[in-house]
PAPA-105638 format. One record per residue: residue number from 1; residue in one letter; x, y, z of N, C-alpha, C in turn. Coordinates in steps of 0.1 Angstrom, whole numbers, plus 2048, in hexadecimal, padded with zeros to 3 digits. Atoms other than C-alpha are relative to their C-alpha. Layout:
{drenmar NUM "A" {X Y Z} {X Y Z} {X Y Z}}
...
***
This chain:
{drenmar 1 "M" {7FB 7F7 7F3} {349 8A3 2A5} {7F2 804 807}}
{drenmar 2 "R" {80B 7FC 7F8} {330 8AA 2C1} {800 80F 802}}
{drenmar 3 "I" {802 7F1 801} {321 8CD 2C3} {7FF 803 80F}}
{drenmar 4 "T" {800 7FC 7F1} {328 8DF 2E5} {7F8 80C 801}}
{drenmar 5 "P" {808 7F3 7FD} {315 8FB 2F6} {805 80D 7FA}}
{drenmar 6 "M" {7F6 7F5 805} {330 912 2EB} {7FE 802 7F2}}
{drenmar 7 "D" {802 7FF 810} {32B 909 2C6} {7F2 806 7FE}}
{drenmar 8 "I" {80E 7FA 802} {306 911 2CA} {7FF 80E 801}}
{drenmar 9 "E" {7FF 7F2 7FC} {30C 932 2DB} {806 809 7F5}}
{drenmar 10 "Q" {7F7 7F8 809} {326 93D 2C0} {7FC 7FE 7F1}}
{drenmar 11 "Q" {804 802 80C} {313 930 2A3} {7FB 80C 7F7}}
{drenmar 12 "Q" {805 7F4 808} {30E 94B 288} {7FA 7FB 7F3}}
{drenmar 13 "F" {807 802 80C} {2F6 94A 26C} {800 80C 7F7}}
{drenmar 14 "G" {800 7F7 809} {2F6 95C 24C} {7F4 809 7FF}}
{drenmar 15 "R" {80C 7F8 800} {2DE 97A 247} {7F9 7FE 7F2}}
{drenmar 16 "S" {808 7FF 80B} {2C3 97A 22F} {7F6 80B 800}}
{drenmar 17 "F" {808 7F5 7FF} {2AA 993 225} {7F3 7FD 808}}
{drenmar 18 "R" {80C 803 7F8} {28C 982 232} {804 7F4 80C}}
{drenmar 19 "G" {7FD 80C 7F5} {29E 96D 24E} {7F9 801 80D}}
{drenmar 20 "Y" {806 7FF 7F2} {296 967 272} {804 80C 807}}
{drenmar 21 "N" {7FB 7F5 7F7} {297 981 28E} {80C 7FC 807}}
{drenmar 22 "E" {7F3 805 7FB} {2BB 980 298} {800 7FF 80F}}
{drenmar 23 "E" {7FF 800 7F2} {2B4 988 2BC} {7F8 7F3 806}}
{drenmar 24 "E" {807 80C 7FC} {29B 96C 2BF} {807 7F4 7FD}}
{drenmar 25 "V" {7F5 80C 802} {2B4 953 2B0} {808 7FF 80A}}
{drenmar 26 "D" {7F5 801 7F5} {2CE 95D 2C7} {7FB 7FC 80D}}
{drenmar 27 "N" {807 805 7F4} {2B7 95A 2E4} {7FD 7F2 801}}
{drenmar 28 "F" {803 80E 7FF} {2AA 939 2D9} {80E 7F6 800}}
{drenmar 29 "L" {7F3 808 800} {2CF 92C 2D2} {806 801 80E}}
{drenmar 30 "D" {7FE 800 7F2} {2D7 939 2F5} {7FB 7F7 809}}
{drenmar 31 "R" {809 809 7F8} {2BC 926 305} {803 7F0 7FD}}
{drenmar 32 "I" {7FB 80D 804} {2C5 907 2F1} {80E 7FC 804}}
{drenmar 33 "A" {7F3 802 7FB} {2EA 90A 2FA} {800 7FD 80F}}
{drenmar 34 "K" {801 804 7F2} {2E0 90C 31F} {7F9 7F4 802}}
{drenmar 35 "D" {806 80C 7FF} {2C9 8EF 31C} {80B 7F4 7FD}}
{drenmar 36 "Y" {7F6 809 805} {2E3 8DC 309} {80B 7FC 80A}}
{drenmar 37 "E" {7F6 801 7F5} {2FE 8E3 323} {7FA 7F8 80C}}
{drenmar 38 "E" {805 807 7F5} {2E6 8D7 33E} {7FE 7F0 7FC}}
{drenmar 39 "V" {801 80E 805} {2E0 8B7 32A} {80B 7F9 800}}
{drenmar 40 "L" {7F1 806 7FF} {305 8B1 326} {804 7FE 80E}}
{drenmar 41 "N" {7FD 803 7F3} {30B 8B7 349} {7F8 7F5 808}}
{drenmar 42 "E" {80A 80B 7FB} {2EE 8A1 354} {805 7F1 7FB}}
{drenmar 43 "N" {7FA 80C 805} {2FD 887 33D} {80D 7FC 806}}
{drenmar 44 "V" {7F4 805 7F8} {31F 888 34D} {7FE 7FC 80D}}
{drenmar 45 "R" {804 804 7F2} {310 888 36F} {7FA 7F1 801}}
{drenmar 46 "L" {806 80D 800} {2FC 869 365} {809 7F4 7FC}}
{drenmar 47 "K" {7F6 80A 803} {31A 858 356} {808 7FC 80C}}
{drenmar 48 "E" {7F8 801 7F4} {32E 85F 377} {7F8 7F7 809}}
{drenmar 49 "D" {808 809 7F6} {310 850 38B} {800 7F4 7FB}}
{drenmar 50 "N" {802 80D 805} {30D 833 373} {80D 7F9 802}}
{drenmar 51 "D" {7F2 805 7FD} {334 82D 377} {801 7FB 80E}}
{drenmar 52 "R" {7FE 802 7F3} {332 830 39B} {7F7 7F3 805}}
{drenmar 53 "L" {809 80C 7FD} {312 818 39E} {806 7F4 7F9}}
{drenmar 54 "Q" {7FB 80C 806} {323 801 386} {80C 7F9 809}}
{drenmar 55 "S" {7F6 805 7F7} {341 800 39D} {7FC 7F9 80C}}
{drenmar 56 "R" {807 806 7F4} {32C 7FA 3BB} {7FA 7F3 7FE}}
{drenmar 57 "L" {806 80C 804} {319 7E0 3A9} {80B 7F4 7FE}}
{drenmar 58 "E" {7F7 80A 801} {33A 7CE 3A0} {806 7FB 80E}}
{drenmar 59 "E" {7FB 803 7F1} {344 7D1 3C5} {7F7 7F7 807}}
{drenmar 60 "Y" {80B 807 7F9} {324 7C4 3D1} {801 7F0 7F9}}
{drenmar 61 "S" {800 80D 806} {327 7A7 3B7} {80C 7F8 806}}
{drenmar 62 "R" {7F4 806 7F8} {34A 79F 3C5} {7FE 7FB 80E}}
{drenmar 63 "M" {804 804 7F1} {33D 7A0 3E8} {7F7 7F4 7FF}}
{drenmar 64 "D" {809 80B 801} {321 78A 3DE} {806 7F3 7FD}}
{drenmar 65 "E" {7F9 80C 804} {338 771 3CE} {809 7FC 80D}}
{drenmar 66 "T" {7F7 803 7F5} {34F 773 3ED} {7F6 7F9 80A}}
{drenmar 67 "L" {808 806 7F7} {332 76D 404} {7FA 7F2 7FC}}
{drenmar 68 "R" {804 80C 806} {325 750 3EE} {80A 7F5 803}}
{drenmar 69 "S" {7F5 809 7FE} {347 741 3EF} {802 7FD 810}}
{drenmar 70 "A" {7FF 802 7F2} {349 746 415} {7F5 7F7 806}}
{drenmar 71 "L" {80B 808 7FB} {328 737 41B} {802 7F1 7FC}}
{drenmar 72 "L" {7FD 80C 804} {331 71A 406} {80B 7F9 808}}
{drenmar 73 "N" {7F5 806 7F8} {351 714 419} {7FB 7FD 80E}}
{drenmar 74 "A" {806 803 7F2} {33E 718 43A} {7F8 7F4 800}}
{drenmar 75 "Q" {808 80B 802} {325 6FF 42E} {808 7F2 800}}
{drenmar 76 "Q" {7F8 80B 803} {341 6E7 424} {808 7FD 80D}}
{drenmar 77 "S" {7F8 803 7F4} {354 6EB 444} {7F5 7FD 80A}}
{drenmar 78 "A" {80A 806 7F6} {334 6E7 459} {7FE 7F2 7FD}}
{drenmar 79 "S" {802 80F 802} {32E 6C6 447} {80B 7F8 803}}
{drenmar 80 "S" {7F4 808 7FC} {351 6BB 44B} {800 7FF 810}}
{drenmar 81 "I" {7FF 800 7F1} {350 6C4 470} {7F5 7F7 806}}
{drenmar 82 "K" {80B 808 7FB} {32E 6B3 475} {805 7F1 7FD}}
{drenmar 83 "A" {7FD 80D 802} {33C 694 463} {80D 7FB 80B}}
{drenmar 84 "N" {7F6 804 7F7} {35C 694 47A} {7FB 7FE 80E}}
{drenmar 85 "V" {803 804 7F2} {349 698 499} {7F8 7F4 801}}
{drenmar 86 "Q" {808 80C 800} {331 67D 48F} {80A 7F3 801}}
{drenmar 87 "K" {7F5 80B 800} {350 667 489} {806 7FE 80E}}
{drenmar 88 "E" {7FB 801 7F3} {360 670 4AA} {7F6 7FA 80B}}
{drenmar 89 "A" {80B 804 7F5} {340 669 4BD} {7FE 7F1 7FE}}
{drenmar 90 "Q" {802 80E 803} {33C 647 4AB} {80C 7F9 806}}
{drenmar 91 "L" {7F4 806 7FB} {360 640 4B5} {7FF 7FF 80F}}
{drenmar 92 "L" {802 801 7F1} {359 649 4D9} {7F6 7F6 804}}
{drenmar 93 "I" {80A 80A 7FD} {33A 633 4D9} {805 7F3 7FF}}
{drenmar 94 "D" {7FB 80E 803} {34D 616 4CA} {80C 7FC 80B}}
{drenmar 95 "D" {7F6 802 7F5} {36A 61B 4E4} {7F8 7FD 80D}}
{drenmar 96 "A" {808 802 7F3} {350 61D 501} {7FB 7F1 800}}
{drenmar 97 "K" {807 80E 802} {340 5FC 4F3} {80A 7F5 804}}
{drenmar 98 "I" {7F4 80A 7FF} {362 5EA 4F2} {805 801 80F}}
{drenmar 99 "E" {7FB 800 7F2} {36B 5F7 515} {7F5 7FB 809}}
{drenmar 100 "A" {80A 806 7F9} {349 5ED 523} {800 7F2 7FF}}
{drenmar 101 "E" {7FF 80E 800} {34E 5CA 515} {80B 7FB 808}}
{drenmar 102 "K" {7F5 805 7FA} {370 5C7 524} {7FE 800 810}}
{drenmar 103 "I" {802 7FF 7F2} {363 5D3 546} {7F6 7F5 803}}
{drenmar 104 "K" {809 80B 7FE} {347 5B8 542} {807 7F4 802}}
{drenmar 105 "Q" {7F9 80C 800} {35F 59E 53A} {808 7FD 80D}}
{drenmar 106 "R" {7F7 7FF 7F4} {375 5A8 558} {7F8 7FC 80B}}
{drenmar 107 "A" {80A 803 7F5} {356 5A7 56F} {7FC 7F1 800}}
{drenmar 108 "K" {804 80D 800} {34C 584 563} {80B 7F6 804}}
{drenmar 109 "Q" {7F3 809 7FC} {371 577 567} {801 802 810}}
{drenmar 110 "E" {7FE 7FE 7F2} {370 586 58A} {7F5 7F8 807}}
{drenmar 111 "I" {80C 808 7F8} {34D 576 593} {805 7F1 800}}
{drenmar 112 "Y" {7FB 80F 803} {35C 555 584} {809 7FC 80B}}
{drenmar 113 "S" {7F5 802 7F8} {37A 558 59A} {7FC 800 80E}}
{drenmar 114 "I" {806 801 7F3} {367 561 5BA} {7F7 7F5 803}}
{drenmar 115 "T" {808 80C 7FF} {34F 545 5B4} {808 7F3 802}}
{drenmar 116 "S" {7F6 80C 7FF} {36B 52D 5B0} {806 7FF 80F}}
{drenmar 117 "E" {7FB 800 7F1} {37B 539 5D1} {7F6 7FD 80B}}
{drenmar 118 "I" {80B 803 7F6} {35A 536 5E3} {7FF 7F1 800}}
{drenmar 119 "E" {804 810 802} {355 512 5D6} {80D 7FA 807}}
{drenmar 120 "E" {7F3 805 7FB} {37B 50C 5E1} {7FE 800 80F}}
{drenmar 121 "L" {800 7FF 7F2} {375 519 604} {7F5 7F6 805}}
{drenmar 122 "R" {80B 80A 7FB} {354 504 607} {806 7F1 801}}
{drenmar 123 "K" {7F8 80D 800} {368 4E5 5FE} {80A 7FF 80B}}
{drenmar 124 "R" {7F7 800 7F6} {382 4ED 617} {7F9 7FF 80E}}
{drenmar 125 "K" {808 801 7F5} {368 4F3 632} {7FA 7F4 802}}
{drenmar 126 "F" {805 80F 800} {358 4D2 62A} {80B 7F6 806}}
{drenmar 127 "L" {7F5 809 7FC} {379 4C1 62D} {804 802 80E}}
{drenmar 128 "I" {7FD 7FD 7F1} {382 4D2 64E} {7F5 7FA 809}}
{drenmar 129 "L" {80C 805 7F8} {360 4C9 65D} {802 7F0 800}}
{drenmar 130 "E" {7FF 80F 7FF} {364 4A4 652} {80D 7FB 807}}
{drenmar 131 "K" {7F5 803 7FA} {387 4A3 65E} {7FD 802 811}}
{drenmar 132 "L" {803 7FD 7F1} {37A 4B2 681} {7F7 7F5 805}}
{drenmar 133 "K" {808 80A 7FC} {35E 498 681} {806 7F3 802}}
{drenmar 134 "N" {7F9 80C 7FF} {375 47C 67A} {809 7FF 80C}}
{drenmar 135 "T" {7F7 800 7F4} {38E 488 695} {7F6 7FD 80C}}
{drenmar 136 "F" {809 802 7F5} {370 488 6AD} {7FC 7F2 801}}
{drenmar 137 "K" {804 80D 801} {365 467 6A3} {80C 7F6 805}}
{drenmar 138 "L" {7F5 807 7FC} {388 459 6A7} {804 800 80F}}
{drenmar 139 "H" {7FD 7FC 7F3} {38D 469 6C9} {7F5 7F9 809}}
{drenmar 140 "I" {80A 806 7F9} {36B 45C 6D5} {803 7F0 800}}
{drenmar 141 "R" {7FD 80F 800} {375 438 6CA} {80C 7FC 809}}
{drenmar 142 "M" {7F3 802 7F8} {397 43B 6DA} {7FC 801 80E}}
{drenmar 143 "L" {805 7FF 7F2} {385 445 6FA} {7F8 7F5 805}}
{drenmar 144 "D" {809 80D 7FE} {36C 429 6F7} {809 7F4 802}}
{drenmar 145 "E" {7F6 80C 7FF} {389 410 6F2} {807 801 80E}}
{drenmar 146 "E" {7F9 7FF 7F4} {39B 41F 70F} {7F8 7FD 80D}}
{drenmar 147 "V" {809 802 7F4} {37D 41D 728} {7FD 7F0 7FF}}
{drenmar 148 "E" {802 80F 7FF} {377 3F8 71D} {80C 7F8 804}}
{drenmar 149 "E" {7F4 808 7FD} {39B 3EC 722} {803 7FE 80F}}
{drenmar 150 "E" {7FC 801 7F3} {3A0 3F4 746} {7F4 7FE 80A}}
{drenmar 151 "P" {80A 800 7F6} {38B 3E9 764} {801 80C 808}}
{drenmar 152 "M" {800 7F3 7FA} {381 406 778} {804 7FC 810}}
{drenmar 153 "T" {7FC 800 7F2} {393 40A 79A} {7FF 80F 804}}
{drenmar 154 "E" {801 7F2 7FC} {391 429 7AF} {80B 808 7FA}}
{drenmar 155 "N" {7F4 7F7 803} {3B4 433 7A6} {800 801 7F0}}
{drenmar 156 "S" {801 800 80F} {3AF 429 781} {7F6 809 7FB}}
{drenmar 157 "K" {80C 7F7 804} {38E 43B 780} {806 80E 800}}
{drenmar 158 "Y" {7FB 7F3 7FE} {3A0 45B 78C} {809 801 7F4}}
{drenmar 159 "M" {7F5 7FE 80B} {3BD 456 772} {7F7 800 7F3}}
{drenmar 160 "Q" {807 802 80D} {3A4 44D 757} {7F7 80F 800}}
{drenmar 161 "D" {807 7F4 801} {38F 46C 760} {809 80C 7FC}}
{drenmar 162 "K" {7F5 7F5 801} {3AF 482 760} {805 7FE 7F0}}
{drenmar 163 "E" {7FD 802 80E} {3BA 472 73F} {7F5 805 7F6}}
{drenmar 164 "L" {80D 7FB 808} {397 478 730} {7FF 80E 801}}
{drenmar 165 "E" {802 7F2 7FF} {397 49B 73D} {80C 807 7F6}}
{drenmar 166 "D" {7F5 7FB 808} {3BB 4A1 72D} {7FD 7FF 7F0}}
{drenmar 167 "L" {803 803 80E} {3AF 491 70C} {7F6 80A 7FB}}
{drenmar 168 "K" {80A 7F7 804} {390 4A6 70C} {806 80E 7FE}}
{drenmar 169 "M" {7F9 7F3 802} {3A5 4C5 711} {807 802 7F2}}
{drenmar 170 "K" {7FA 7FF 80C} {3BA 4BC 6F4} {7F7 800 7F4}}
{drenmar 171 "L" {80A 7FF 80A} {39B 4B5 6DF} {7FB 80D 800}}
{drenmar 172 "Y" {806 7F3 800} {38C 4D5 6E9} {809 80A 7F9}}
{drenmar 173 "A" {7F7 7F7 806} {3AC 4E9 6E0} {801 7FD 7F1}}
{drenmar 174 "N" {800 803 80E} {3AE 4D6 6BF} {7F3 804 7F8}}
{drenmar 175 "D" {80B 7FC 805} {38A 4DC 6B9} {7FF 80F 7FE}}
{drenmar 176 "E" {800 7F2 801} {38D 500 6C0} {808 805 7F3}}
{drenmar 177 "K" {7F8 7FD 80A} {3A8 502 6A6} {7F9 7FE 7F3}}
{drenmar 178 "N" {806 804 80A} {394 4F0 68D} {7F4 809 7FD}}
{drenmar 179 "V" {80D 7F6 800} {374 506 694} {806 80D 7FB}}
{drenmar 180 "Q" {7FA 7F4 804} {38B 524 690} {804 801 7F1}}
{drenmar 181 "D" {7FE 802 80F} {396 518 66E} {7F4 802 7F6}}
{drenmar 182 "V" {80D 801 807} {373 512 663} {7FB 80E 800}}
{drenmar 183 "R" {806 7F4 7FF} {369 534 66D} {808 80B 7F7}}
{drenmar 184 "E" {7F8 7F9 80A} {386 544 65A} {7FE 7FE 7F2}}
{drenmar 185 "I" {805 804 80D} {37C 532 63C} {7F2 806 7FD}}
{drenmar 186 "E" {80E 7FA 804} {358 53D 63F} {802 80F 7FF}}
{drenmar 187 "N" {800 7F1 800} {362 562 644} {80A 803 7F4}}
{drenmar 188 "G" {7F7 7FC 80B} {37C 55E 627} {80D 806 804}}
{drenmar 189 "S" {7F2 7FC 7FB} {39B 566 63C} {808 7F5 805}}
{drenmar 190 "G" {7F8 809 7FD} {3AC 547 63B} {80E 802 7FF}}
{drenmar 191 "S" {7F3 7FB 800} {3D0 546 640} {806 7FD 7F2}}
{drenmar 192 "E" {7F9 800 80C} {3E8 549 621} {804 7F1 7FE}}
{drenmar 193 "E" {7FC 80D 802} {3F5 527 628} {7F3 7F6 7FC}}
{drenmar 194 "D" {80B 808 805} {3D2 518 626} {7FB 801 7F2}}
{drenmar 195 "R" {803 7FC 80D} {3CD 528 606} {808 7FA 7F6}}
***
């Protein structure tokens, strides 16, 4: 059983003939009791401080563990987000490449189509010009034959000039139409019927 300051103060010693001075012993015991009480109080206070510090240490340890766990989760989340962003970026790049390839193919097809149409218009222009040239040759030959067949009289000369003038007007009107067709083809505005 532990001795208390009260036990020290109330301690009684037996008397002997040549014993210690009673007053000095009592004073010494009083001082020891006070010091012992202070030591006990200090010990209690230190235990309380120790318990409080131990409690705070445990709290800090829990906080440290929580922070470590949160940091680990944040790193994992950051890694996951980074991986997802990289995947999405790669998907966007792949989609853009596919779309660019489609646009490129459409442009090539359009160029091919336009080139074919231009070639077709050139052929039509050539055919119309050939047709026009042949028509001119035919009319010139007809005129030459007509001039050679009839002897020239004053009246026939007048009639021939009139017929020649009428024929020239018809040729001119026909030529104007053919020239107009050629111009329309050159300008790319040929009629739907021609196309």
